[in-house]
N, C-alpha and C positions, 0 to 999 in steps of 0.2 A: 293568315286569313284565317276569322273567328270560325265559331263551329256551326254545325248547320242542323236545325232538326230535322230528324229522318235520312234516309239516301236521298241522293239525288238521281237516283234508275228509279223511283216510283213517281218523278217531278211528272205531272199531266195524266198522272191515273184515270182518276174521276172524269177528267172532260172528256178523255179518251173513249172512256165505257159509257159514257151517254149517248142516246140518241141524236140523231141528227134532225130537226124539224125546220122549215123553211121558214123562213120571214111571210108573216100576212102584211098583206094591203092594208096600211092604214090610212084614216083620213086627215088630211093636213092640218097642223092648229095653224090659227089666223096669228098674223103675224103684226107688229105695228102697233098704231092705234087700235085696233081691235082685240088686241094680246092684252093690253092694256086694261081694255075695257073688261073682258072675262075675269083678270084678275082681280078689278076695284069689283065683280059683282060674287065673285067665288070668295072675296075675305069680308066685305062689308054689308053686303044687303042680305044673302042668301042665309047668313050665318046665325043671326039673329042670337038669342041666347046662347048659344054654344059657342063664344068668340072663343073663350081657349078654354086650354083643360082643367083648368083650376081656377074657374071665374066661380066664386061663392056667392057674388053679388047677386045674380040672376038666379041661381039654383035654391035661395030659401025661399 
């Protein structure tokens, strides 16, 4: 068996220390055709000049 980084006695230490927070109710995301429409609008319509991170064509 290979070597392990640190002892397994401390496994799960941080997760055990963090306080439990209950999950919040979230609004359901659209599915199917409506989801594709949302993706299209987010990627192409409202993006404008900030289409890509290194897009120098529109930034100059």
